[in-house]
VMD Tcl script that builds the backbone (N, CA, C; Angstrom):
set m [mol new atoms 465]
animate dup $m
set s [atomselect $m all]
$s set {name element resname resid chain x y z} {
  {N N MET 1 A 11.197 8.282 5.198}
  {CA C MET 1 A 10.316 9.029 4.125}
  {C C MET 1 A 8.747 8.312 2.815}
  {N N ALA 2 A 9.188 7.213 2.707}
  {CA C ALA 2 A 8.698 6.263 1.613}
  {C C ALA 2 A 7.663 5.781 2.758}
  {N N GLU 3 A 7.584 5.208 3.660}
  {CA C GLU 3 A 6.556 5.036 4.559}
  {C C GLU 3 A 5.727 5.827 5.137}
  {N N TYR 4 A 6.473 6.961 5.295}
  {CA C TYR 4 A 5.537 8.444 5.537}
  {C C TYR 4 A 4.657 8.525 4.122}
  {N N LEU 5 A 5.027 8.555 3.494}
  {CA C LEU 5 A 4.097 9.090 2.317}
  {C C LEU 5 A 2.976 7.824 2.028}
  {N N GLY 6 A 3.633 6.684 2.170}
  {CA C GLY 6 A 2.469 5.882 2.101}
  {C C GLY 6 A 1.134 5.573 3.030}
  {N N GLU 7 A 1.786 6.410 3.976}
  {CA C GLU 7 A 0.762 6.131 5.207}
  {C C GLU 7 A -0.238 7.716 4.623}
  {N N ILE 8 A 0.517 8.625 4.515}
  {CA C ILE 8 A -0.259 10.045 3.829}
  {C C ILE 8 A -1.461 9.742 2.863}
  {N N PHE 9 A -0.710 8.602 1.726}
  {CA C PHE 9 A -1.447 8.196 0.607}
  {C C PHE 9 A -3.091 7.202 1.080}
  {N N TYR 10 A -2.252 6.318 2.159}
  {CA C TYR 10 A -3.372 5.221 2.531}
  {C C TYR 10 A -4.671 6.363 3.180}
  {N N THR 11 A -4.240 7.581 4.275}
  {CA C THR 11 A -5.104 8.041 5.068}
  {C C THR 11 A -5.922 9.179 3.766}
  {N N VAL 12 A -5.552 9.825 3.094}
  {CA C VAL 12 A -6.483 10.799 1.678}
  {C C VAL 12 A -7.047 9.652 1.168}
  {N N LYS 13 A -6.456 8.631 0.541}
  {CA C LYS 13 A -7.517 7.413 -0.054}
  {C C LYS 13 A -8.842 7.062 0.858}
  {N N LYS 14 A -8.332 7.025 2.018}
  {CA C LYS 14 A -9.843 6.371 2.852}
  {C C LYS 14 A -10.240 7.876 3.191}
  {N N CYS 15 A -10.088 8.799 3.320}
  {CA C CYS 15 A -10.949 9.992 3.403}
  {C C CYS 15 A -11.946 10.112 1.790}
  {N N PHE 16 A -10.755 10.066 1.004}
  {CA C PHE 16 A -11.832 10.103 -0.450}
  {C C PHE 16 A -13.277 8.702 -0.463}
  {N N PHE 17 A -12.995 7.577 0.032}
  {CA C PHE 17 A -13.891 6.536 -0.132}
  {C C PHE 17 A -14.869 6.420 0.750}
  {N N ALA 18 A -14.136 7.643 2.376}
  {CA C ALA 18 A -15.399 7.571 3.259}
  {C C ALA 18 A -16.486 8.423 3.235}
  {N N SER 19 A -16.018 9.423 2.438}
  {CA C SER 19 A -16.761 11.011 2.410}
  {C C SER 19 A -18.255 10.740 1.496}
  {N N LYS 20 A -19.203 10.947 1.971}
  {CA C LYS 20 A -20.250 11.235 1.166}
  {C C LYS 20 A -20.436 12.352 0.606}
  {N N ASN 21 A -20.281 13.225 1.200}
  {CA C ASN 21 A -20.321 14.821 0.404}
  {C C ASN 21 A -19.155 14.785 -1.099}
  {N N GLN 22 A -19.984 14.930 -1.930}
  {CA C GLN 22 A -19.139 14.893 -3.816}
  {C C GLN 22 A -18.215 16.457 -3.448}
  {N N PHE 23 A -18.273 17.150 -2.915}
  {CA C PHE 23 A -17.077 18.492 -2.738}
  {C C PHE 23 A -15.769 17.216 -2.166}
  {N N GLU 24 A -16.423 17.114 -1.134}
  {CA C GLU 24 A -15.089 16.322 -0.031}
  {C C GLU 24 A -14.237 15.105 -0.813}
  {N N ARG 25 A -15.327 14.449 -1.988}
  {CA C ARG 25 A -14.639 13.249 -2.483}
  {C C ARG 25 A -13.619 14.091 -3.537}
  {N N ILE 26 A -13.873 15.152 -4.183}
  {CA C ILE 26 A -13.275 15.811 -5.565}
  {C C ILE 26 A -12.031 16.418 -4.724}
  {N N ALA 27 A -12.137 17.112 -3.451}
  {CA C ALA 27 A -11.171 17.826 -3.071}
  {C C ALA 27 A -10.115 16.502 -2.828}
  {N N SER 28 A -10.220 15.452 -1.870}
  {CA C SER 28 A -9.741 14.530 -1.575}
  {C C SER 28 A -9.239 13.724 -2.674}
  {N N PHE 29 A -9.491 14.049 -3.913}
  {CA C PHE 29 A -8.988 13.499 -5.498}
  {C C PHE 29 A -8.046 14.557 -5.675}
  {N N TYR 30 A -8.099 15.548 -5.434}
  {CA C TYR 30 A -7.417 16.743 -6.179}
  {C C TYR 30 A -6.210 16.462 -4.994}
  {N N LEU 31 A -6.268 16.072 -3.717}
  {CA C LEU 31 A -5.022 15.944 -3.023}
  {C C LEU 31 A -4.323 14.867 -3.291}
  {N N LEU 32 A -4.956 13.947 -3.520}
  {CA C LEU 32 A -4.352 12.676 -4.145}
  {C C LEU 32 A -3.377 12.888 -4.977}
  {N N TYR 33 A -3.822 13.504 -5.816}
  {CA C TYR 33 A -3.084 13.994 -7.412}
  {C C TYR 33 A -1.830 15.202 -7.098}
  {N N THR 34 A -2.303 16.074 -6.141}
  {CA C THR 34 A -0.860 16.735 -6.042}
  {C C THR 34 A 0.117 16.408 -4.871}
  {N N LEU 35 A -0.146 15.201 -4.214}
  {CA C LEU 35 A 0.677 14.928 -3.231}
  {C C LEU 35 A 1.422 13.651 -4.065}
  {N N TYR 36 A 0.969 12.962 -4.901}
  {CA C TYR 36 A 1.806 12.202 -5.708}
  {C C TYR 36 A 2.790 13.175 -6.469}
  {N N PHE 37 A 2.221 13.749 -6.842}
  {CA C PHE 37 A 3.177 14.518 -8.335}
  {C C PHE 37 A 3.879 15.458 -7.294}
  {N N LYS 38 A 3.948 16.048 -6.195}
  {CA C LYS 38 A 5.040 16.628 -5.502}
  {C C LYS 38 A 5.815 16.065 -4.058}
  {N N GLN 39 A 5.587 14.551 -4.449}
  {CA C GLN 39 A 6.566 14.029 -3.330}
  {C C GLN 39 A 8.028 14.368 -3.411}
  {N N PRO 40 A 8.604 14.185 -2.378}
  {CA C PRO 40 A 9.838 14.770 -2.718}
  {C C PRO 40 A 11.166 13.432 -2.784}
  {N N LEU 41 A 10.558 12.106 -3.083}
  {CA C LEU 41 A 11.451 10.742 -3.323}
  {C C LEU 41 A 11.657 10.854 -4.834}
  {N N PHE 42 A 13.112 10.282 -5.020}
  {CA C PHE 42 A 13.560 10.502 -6.644}
  {C C PHE 42 A 12.583 9.090 -7.165}
  {N N MET 43 A 12.540 8.089 -6.110}
  {CA C MET 43 A 11.486 7.212 -6.645}
  {C C MET 43 A 10.471 7.431 -6.065}
  {N N PHE 44 A 9.375 7.668 -6.567}
  {CA C PHE 44 A 8.000 7.890 -6.044}
  {C C PHE 44 A 7.230 6.499 -5.589}
  {N N CYS 45 A 6.603 7.154 -4.308}
  {CA C CYS 45 A 6.146 5.861 -3.850}
  {C C CYS 45 A 4.500 5.827 -4.471}
  {N N LYS 46 A 4.051 4.724 -4.253}
  {CA C LYS 46 A 2.890 4.664 -5.346}
  {C C LYS 46 A 1.550 4.308 -4.059}
  {N N ILE 47 A 0.391 4.846 -4.808}
  {CA C ILE 47 A -0.744 4.620 -4.057}
  {C C ILE 47 A -1.195 3.351 -4.459}
  {N N ARG 48 A -1.244 2.664 -3.466}
  {CA C ARG 48 A -2.022 1.270 -3.486}
  {C C ARG 48 A -3.427 1.561 -3.779}
  {N N LEU 49 A -4.166 0.210 -4.620}
  {CA C LEU 49 A -5.305 0.406 -4.791}
  {C C LEU 49 A -6.039 -0.932 -5.251}
  {N N THR 50 A -6.862 -1.682 -4.242}
  {CA C THR 50 A -7.522 -2.865 -4.725}
  {C C THR 50 A -8.551 -3.084 -5.965}
  {N N LEU 51 A -8.521 -3.969 -6.592}
  {CA C LEU 51 A -9.911 -4.132 -7.555}
  {C C LEU 51 A -11.026 -3.192 -7.386}
  {N N THR 52 A -11.700 -3.283 -6.359}
  {CA C THR 52 A -12.860 -2.624 -6.149}
  {C C THR 52 A -12.727 -1.305 -5.828}
  {N N GLU 53 A -11.240 -0.566 -5.343}
  {CA C GLU 53 A -11.292 0.943 -4.821}
  {C C GLU 53 A -10.948 1.460 -6.219}
  {N N TRP 54 A -10.467 0.826 -7.370}
  {CA C TRP 54 A -10.049 1.027 -8.828}
  {C C TRP 54 A -10.904 1.344 -9.437}
  {N N ARG 55 A -12.438 0.313 -9.307}
  {CA C ARG 55 A -13.641 0.326 -9.814}
  {C C ARG 55 A -14.312 1.738 -9.255}
  {N N VAL 56 A -14.266 1.931 -8.424}
  {CA C VAL 56 A -15.108 2.966 -7.232}
  {C C VAL 56 A -14.611 4.357 -7.933}
  {N N MET 57 A -13.164 3.948 -7.999}
  {CA C MET 57 A -12.161 5.265 -8.673}
  {C C MET 57 A -13.126 6.051 -9.779}
  {N N LYS 58 A -13.044 4.878 -10.831}
  {CA C LYS 58 A -13.030 5.189 -11.996}
  {C C LYS 58 A -14.764 5.456 -12.155}
  {N N ASP 59 A -15.331 5.313 -11.424}
  {CA C ASP 59 A -16.590 5.408 -11.337}
  {C C ASP 59 A -17.199 7.006 -11.057}
  {N N PHE 60 A -16.340 7.398 -10.267}
  {CA C PHE 60 A -16.275 8.612 -10.020}
  {C C PHE 60 A -15.653 9.333 -10.532}
  {N N ALA 61 A -14.951 8.900 -11.604}
  {CA C ALA 61 A -14.110 10.029 -12.695}
  {C C ALA 61 A -15.094 10.372 -13.778}
  {N N LYS 62 A -16.005 9.239 -14.018}
  {CA C LYS 62 A -17.118 9.525 -15.125}
  {C C LYS 62 A -18.303 10.266 -14.681}
  {N N HIS 63 A -19.201 10.383 -13.233}
  {CA C HIS 63 A -19.769 11.039 -12.803}
  {C C HIS 63 A -19.408 11.604 -11.541}
  {N N PRO 64 A -18.443 12.704 -11.359}
  {CA C PRO 64 A -18.634 12.713 -10.089}
  {C C PRO 64 A -19.131 13.879 -9.482}
  {N N TYR 65 A -20.104 14.579 -9.910}
  {CA C TYR 65 A -20.791 15.671 -9.151}
  {C C TYR 65 A -22.272 15.280 -9.818}
  {N N ASN 66 A -22.863 14.562 -8.796}
  {CA C ASN 66 A -24.502 14.825 -8.982}
  {C C ASN 66 A -24.623 14.111 -10.523}
  {N N GLY 67 A -23.994 13.372 -10.983}
  {CA C GLY 67 A -24.321 12.918 -12.468}
  {C C GLY 67 A -23.486 13.705 -13.440}
  {N N GLN 68 A -22.946 14.574 -13.138}
  {CA C GLN 68 A -22.354 15.593 -13.932}
  {C C GLN 68 A -20.919 15.284 -14.205}
  {N N GLU 69 A -20.820 15.624 -15.181}
  {CA C GLU 69 A -19.015 14.867 -15.893}
  {C C GLU 69 A -18.271 16.033 -15.186}
  {N N LEU 70 A -17.085 15.988 -14.996}
  {CA C LEU 70 A -16.117 16.792 -14.820}
  {C C LEU 70 A -14.808 16.503 -15.666}
  {N N PRO 71 A -14.701 16.980 -16.595}
  {CA C PRO 71 A -13.198 16.699 -17.688}
  {C C PRO 71 A -12.323 16.790 -16.925}
  {N N GLN 72 A -12.073 17.836 -16.169}
  {CA C GLN 72 A -10.802 17.793 -15.267}
  {C C GLN 72 A -10.636 16.394 -14.063}
  {N N ILE 73 A -11.538 15.610 -13.462}
  {CA C ILE 73 A -11.412 14.660 -12.436}
  {C C ILE 73 A -10.957 13.347 -13.610}
  {N N THR 74 A -11.632 13.571 -14.600}
  {CA C THR 74 A -11.261 12.510 -15.838}
  {C C THR 74 A -9.598 12.361 -16.025}
  {N N VAL 75 A -9.328 13.841 -16.423}
  {CA C VAL 75 A -7.811 13.770 -16.617}
  {C C VAL 75 A -7.002 13.432 -15.529}
  {N N ILE 76 A -6.951 13.950 -14.123}
  {CA C ILE 76 A -6.274 13.313 -13.229}
  {C C ILE 76 A -6.181 12.127 -12.981}
  {N N LEU 77 A -7.398 11.526 -13.406}
  {CA C LEU 77 A -7.265 10.020 -13.222}
  {C C LEU 77 A -6.109 9.365 -14.496}
  {N N TRP 78 A -6.691 9.962 -15.193}
  {CA C TRP 78 A -5.875 9.677 -16.636}
  {C C TRP 78 A -3.992 9.902 -16.690}
  {N N LYS 79 A -3.762 11.162 -16.232}
  {CA C LYS 79 A -2.639 11.048 -15.447}
  {C C LYS 79 A -1.949 10.582 -14.813}
  {N N LEU 80 A -2.929 10.227 -13.614}
  {CA C LEU 80 A -2.361 9.370 -12.520}
  {C C LEU 80 A -1.772 7.877 -12.974}
  {N N PHE 81 A -2.876 7.488 -13.791}
  {CA C PHE 81 A -2.268 5.854 -14.639}
  {C C PHE 81 A -1.372 5.998 -15.429}
  {N N LYS 82 A -1.376 6.563 -16.192}
  {CA C LYS 82 A -0.269 7.033 -17.217}
  {C C LYS 82 A 1.301 7.252 -16.387}
  {N N ALA 83 A 1.072 8.072 -15.256}
  {CA C ALA 83 A 2.291 7.900 -14.630}
  {C C ALA 83 A 2.655 6.663 -13.893}
  {N N ASP 84 A 1.706 5.898 -13.917}
  {CA C ASP 84 A 1.985 4.802 -13.063}
  {C C ASP 84 A 1.738 4.683 -11.701}
  {N N ALA 85 A 1.306 5.720 -11.095}
  {CA C ALA 85 A 1.050 6.133 -9.763}
  {C C ALA 85 A 0.402 4.811 -8.647}
  {N N PHE 86 A -0.382 4.113 -9.523}
  {CA C PHE 86 A -1.165 3.038 -8.476}
  {C C PHE 86 A -0.145 1.742 -8.684}
  {N N ARG 87 A -0.236 1.205 -7.728}
  {CA C ARG 87 A 0.193 -0.059 -7.391}
  {C C ARG 87 A -1.043 -1.006 -7.103}
  {N N PHE 88 A -1.441 -1.765 -7.877}
  {CA C PHE 88 A -2.511 -2.916 -7.709}
  {C C PHE 88 A -2.583 -3.896 -7.034}
  {N N VAL 89 A -3.193 -3.828 -5.951}
  {CA C VAL 89 A -2.792 -4.794 -4.761}
  {C C VAL 89 A -4.010 -5.588 -4.293}
  {N N GLN 90 A -3.809 -7.121 -4.111}
  {CA C GLN 90 A -5.351 -7.723 -3.642}
  {C C GLN 90 A -5.503 -7.126 -2.293}
  {N N GLU 91 A -4.824 -6.586 -1.131}
  {CA C GLU 91 A -5.211 -6.449 -0.145}
  {C C GLU 91 A -5.055 -4.623 0.067}
  {N N GLU 92 A -5.846 -4.287 1.190}
  {CA C GLU 92 A -5.440 -2.904 0.782}
  {C C GLU 92 A -3.961 -2.264 1.854}
  {N N LEU 93 A -3.825 -3.181 2.924}
  {CA C LEU 93 A -2.840 -2.743 3.760}
  {C C LEU 93 A -1.501 -3.864 3.134}
  {N N GLU 94 A -0.109 -3.585 3.734}
  {CA C GLU 94 A 0.531 -4.546 2.915}
  {C C GLU 94 A 1.018 -5.743 4.563}
  {N N ARG 95 A 1.369 -6.989 3.632}
  {CA C ARG 95 A 1.510 -7.990 4.717}
  {C C ARG 95 A 3.207 -7.974 4.670}
  {N N GLY 96 A 3.857 -7.950 5.776}
  {CA C GLY 96 A 5.098 -8.516 5.683}
  {C C GLY 96 A 5.478 -8.116 6.974}
  {N N PHE 97 A 6.534 -8.264 7.310}
  {CA C PHE 97 A 6.829 -8.535 8.523}
  {C C PHE 97 A 7.374 -6.603 8.852}
  {N N ASP 98 A 7.852 -5.773 7.784}
  {CA C ASP 98 A 7.831 -4.574 8.345}
  {C C ASP 98 A 6.331 -3.869 8.727}
  {N N ARG 99 A 5.441 -4.614 8.373}
  {CA C ARG 99 A 3.943 -4.314 8.664}
  {C C ARG 99 A 3.335 -5.459 9.776}
  {N N PHE 100 A 4.155 -6.022 10.586}
  {CA C PHE 100 A 3.434 -7.034 11.086}
  {C C PHE 100 A 2.865 -6.241 12.555}
  {N N TYR 101 A 3.121 -5.215 12.795}
  {CA C TYR 101 A 2.168 -3.850 13.853}
  {C C TYR 101 A 1.442 -3.608 13.346}
  {N N LEU 102 A 0.249 -3.436 13.610}
  {CA C LEU 102 A -0.979 -2.271 12.859}
  {C C LEU 102 A -1.244 -1.737 13.663}
  {N N LYS 103 A -1.332 -0.302 13.548}
  {CA C LYS 103 A -1.842 0.494 14.563}
  {C C LYS 103 A -3.923 0.139 14.775}
  {N N SER 104 A -4.181 0.146 16.323}
  {CA C SER 104 A -5.052 -0.044 16.443}
  {C C SER 104 A -6.513 0.776 15.809}
  {N N ALA 105 A -7.383 0.060 15.521}
  {CA C ALA 105 A -8.671 0.930 14.950}
  {C C ALA 105 A -9.013 1.849 16.074}
  {N N GLY 106 A -9.355 3.210 15.592}
  {CA C GLY 106 A -9.478 4.031 16.117}
  {C C GLY 106 A -9.631 5.201 15.434}
  {N N ASN 107 A -9.920 6.412 16.301}
  {CA C ASN 107 A -10.624 7.531 15.527}
  {C C ASN 107 A -9.456 8.749 15.678}
  {N N ASN 108 A -8.102 8.223 16.360}
  {CA C ASN 108 A -6.966 8.711 16.851}
  {C C ASN 108 A -5.880 8.581 15.616}
  {N N PHE 109 A -5.515 9.515 15.022}
  {CA C PHE 109 A -4.567 9.262 13.967}
  {C C PHE 109 A -3.108 9.839 14.231}
  {N N ASP 110 A -2.998 9.987 15.440}
  {CA C ASP 110 A -1.659 10.614 15.761}
  {C C ASP 110 A -0.854 9.186 15.907}
  {N N GLY 111 A -1.427 8.054 16.234}
  {CA C GLY 111 A -0.190 6.738 16.490}
  {C C GLY 111 A -0.108 6.460 17.501}
  {N N SER 112 A -0.856 7.212 18.583}
  {CA C SER 112 A -0.832 6.631 19.874}
  {C C SER 112 A -1.173 5.916 20.542}
  {N N GLY 113 A -1.969 5.309 19.675}
  {CA C GLY 113 A -2.772 4.048 20.356}
  {C C GLY 113 A -1.756 2.747 20.401}
  {N N PRO 114 A -2.290 1.568 21.087}
  {CA C PRO 114 A -1.758 0.769 21.317}
  {C C PRO 114 A -1.293 -0.040 20.085}
  {N N LEU 115 A -0.232 -1.117 19.988}
  {CA C LEU 115 A -0.142 -2.061 18.698}
  {C C LEU 115 A -0.739 -3.076 18.982}
  {N N ARG 116 A -1.019 -3.574 17.840}
  {CA C ARG 116 A -1.786 -5.143 18.131}
  {C C ARG 116 A -1.193 -5.932 16.485}
  {N N ALA 117 A -1.049 -7.151 17.216}
  {CA C ALA 117 A -0.760 -8.132 15.833}
  {C C ALA 117 A -1.340 -8.616 15.161}
  {N N THR 118 A -1.536 -8.901 13.912}
  {CA C THR 118 A -2.926 -9.503 13.401}
  {C C THR 118 A -2.740 -11.277 13.790}
  {N N LYS 119 A -3.945 -11.788 13.663}
  {CA C LYS 119 A -4.069 -12.876 13.909}
  {C C LYS 119 A -3.242 -14.028 12.360}
  {N N ASP 120 A -3.535 -13.359 11.382}
  {CA C ASP 120 A -2.883 -14.188 10.171}
  {C C ASP 120 A -1.390 -14.107 10.219}
  {N N LEU 121 A -1.010 -13.230 10.744}
  {CA C LEU 121 A 0.525 -13.092 10.623}
  {C C LEU 121 A 1.224 -13.782 11.602}
  {N N GLU 122 A 0.766 -13.872 12.836}
  {CA C GLU 122 A 1.204 -14.552 14.239}
  {C C GLU 122 A 0.952 -16.019 13.794}
  {N N LYS 123 A -0.247 -16.526 12.798}
  {CA C LYS 123 A 0.257 -17.954 12.693}
  {C C LYS 123 A 1.153 -18.320 11.696}
  {N N GLU 124 A 1.122 -17.116 10.799}
  {CA C GLU 124 A 2.483 -17.262 9.682}
  {C C GLU 124 A 3.733 -17.267 10.710}
  {N N LEU 125 A 3.774 -16.650 11.192}
  {CA C LEU 125 A 5.368 -16.646 12.172}
  {C C LEU 125 A 5.631 -17.654 13.005}
  {N N GLN 126 A 4.467 -18.253 13.617}
  {CA C GLN 126 A 4.721 -19.455 14.386}
  {C C GLN 126 A 5.081 -20.780 13.518}
  {N N ALA 127 A 4.202 -20.590 12.273}
  {CA C ALA 127 A 4.502 -21.508 10.944}
  {C C ALA 127 A 5.802 -21.758 10.687}
  {N N LEU 128 A 6.594 -20.553 10.747}
  {CA C LEU 128 A 8.318 -20.189 9.965}
  {C C LEU 128 A 9.006 -20.841 11.390}
  {N N THR 129 A 8.715 -20.913 12.650}
  {CA C THR 129 A 9.844 -21.127 13.690}
  {C C THR 129 A 9.358 -22.648 13.910}
  {N N THR 130 A 8.542 -23.244 13.425}
  {CA C THR 130 A 8.573 -24.385 13.743}
  {C C THR 130 A 9.514 -25.314 13.378}
  {N N PRO 131 A 9.841 -26.413 13.855}
  {CA C PRO 131 A 11.357 -27.265 13.549}
  {C C PRO 131 A 10.803 -27.733 11.971}
  {N N GLY 132 A 10.287 -28.019 11.631}
  {CA C GLY 132 A 10.018 -28.556 9.781}
  {C C GLY 132 A 9.410 -27.405 9.370}
  {N N GLY 133 A 9.569 -26.059 9.387}
  {CA C GLY 133 A 9.017 -24.762 8.908}
  {C C GLY 133 A 10.107 -24.763 7.819}
  {N N LEU 134 A 9.831 -23.259 7.283}
  {CA C LEU 134 A 10.670 -22.455 6.083}
  {C C LEU 134 A 11.962 -22.280 6.858}
  {N N ILE 135 A 12.325 -22.024 7.771}
  {CA C ILE 135 A 13.340 -21.449 8.182}
  {C C ILE 135 A 14.289 -22.654 8.270}
  {N N ASN 136 A 13.851 -24.043 8.629}
  {CA C ASN 136 A 15.135 -24.899 8.225}
  {C C ASN 136 A 15.492 -24.724 6.992}
  {N N ALA 137 A 14.323 -24.746 6.030}
  {CA C ALA 137 A 14.657 -25.072 4.408}
  {C C ALA 137 A 15.445 -23.454 4.247}
  {N N MET 138 A 14.990 -22.832 4.952}
  {CA C MET 138 A 16.383 -21.474 4.333}
  {C C MET 138 A 17.672 -21.468 4.802}
  {N N GLU 139 A 17.819 -22.479 6.055}
  {CA C GLU 139 A 19.629 -22.672 6.684}
  {C C GLU 139 A 19.755 -23.738 5.668}
  {N N ILE 140 A 19.209 -24.946 5.027}
  {CA C ILE 140 A 19.614 -25.849 3.939}
  {C C ILE 140 A 20.058 -25.064 2.774}
  {N N LEU 141 A 19.138 -24.581 2.472}
  {CA C LEU 141 A 19.832 -23.352 1.193}
  {C C LEU 141 A 20.935 -22.551 1.310}
  {N N GLU 142 A 20.875 -22.049 2.297}
  {CA C GLU 142 A 22.044 -21.051 2.719}
  {C C GLU 142 A 23.225 -22.009 2.705}
  {N N MET 143 A 23.536 -23.253 3.446}
  {CA C MET 143 A 24.696 -23.890 3.834}
  {C C MET 143 A 25.260 -24.264 2.001}
  {N N GLY 144 A 24.278 -24.907 1.359}
  {CA C GLY 144 A 24.509 -25.453 0.098}
  {C C GLY 144 A 25.021 -24.008 -0.513}
  {N N TYR 145 A 24.417 -22.782 -0.653}
  {CA C TYR 145 A 25.105 -21.520 -1.240}
  {C C TYR 145 A 26.083 -21.413 -0.861}
  {N N ASN 146 A 26.657 -21.284 0.409}
  {CA C ASN 146 A 28.100 -20.914 0.872}
  {C C ASN 146 A 29.034 -21.817 0.311}
  {N N GLU 147 A 28.610 -23.302 0.455}
  {CA C GLU 147 A 29.406 -24.062 -0.224}
  {C C GLU 147 A 30.000 -24.303 -1.518}
  {N N MET 148 A 28.665 -23.816 -2.351}
  {CA C MET 148 A 29.093 -23.727 -3.691}
  {C C MET 148 A 29.800 -22.542 -4.191}
  {N N LYS 149 A 29.682 -21.256 -3.583}
  {CA C LYS 149 A 30.383 -20.310 -3.195}
  {C C LYS 149 A 32.018 -20.254 -2.924}
  {N N GLU 150 A 32.418 -21.271 -1.796}
  {CA C GLU 150 A 33.749 -21.672 -1.436}
  {C C GLU 150 A 34.029 -22.024 -2.983}
  {N N ALA 151 A 33.453 -23.082 -3.245}
  {CA C ALA 151 A 33.969 -24.020 -4.337}
  {C C ALA 151 A 34.307 -23.022 -5.407}
  {N N LEU 152 A 33.939 -22.240 -5.621}
  {CA C LEU 152 A 34.142 -21.079 -6.883}
  {C C LEU 152 A 35.283 -19.823 -6.586}
  {N N ASP 153 A 35.510 -20.027 -5.372}
  {CA C ASP 153 A 36.681 -19.254 -4.553}
  {C C ASP 153 A 37.613 -19.874 -4.723}
  {N N VAL 154 A 37.719 -20.861 -4.619}
  {CA C VAL 154 A 38.780 -21.599 -4.671}
  {C C VAL 154 A 39.344 -21.923 -5.870}
  {N N LYS 155 A 38.848 -21.906 -7.127}
  {CA C LYS 155 A 39.188 -21.959 -8.258}
  {C C LYS 155 A 40.087 -21.263 -9.401}
}
mol reanalyze $m
mol bondsrecalc $m
mol representation Tube
mol addrep $m
C-alpha cells in the first residue's frame, strides 16, 4: 500500500509540475493535500520533493493564480509542511534494489510497458558482485559478528 501511495503522490506531483493551466495546478495541489491526509495507512507515506520542486511549490503558494494571492493555497502548503508530509530528497526517484527496475518512459500509466534497468544501478550491482567488492566485506563482517555472538552465548 505504501508503494502504491508513493506512486500516486509521484503522479499527482508530476501533473502539478507539468501543467501550464493554473486551474489544473491548483486542482493538483488540492488533490495532493487531500490524498496525503486521507491515506489509509497508520504511518503516513510522505511526498518526495527535491529542492527545485520545493522552490517551485513555494513560489506557486505565494502567487498561484496570475499573480494573485490565494490564502487557501498558502495554508495548505503550511499544513503539509507542519504535518511533516514532505521527504526532502536529492533525486526524484528512489534508488535501491526495490526500485532497480523502472517503468519505461511513455504515455501509458497502466504499467504495461516493458521494464528496463538504469545504467547507474547496473554498474553498482556489478561493483557489488566483484571479488573485492562490498559483498566480500559484508561476509567478513558477518563472520566476525557471528563469532562475537557465539562468544556471548557461551558465557
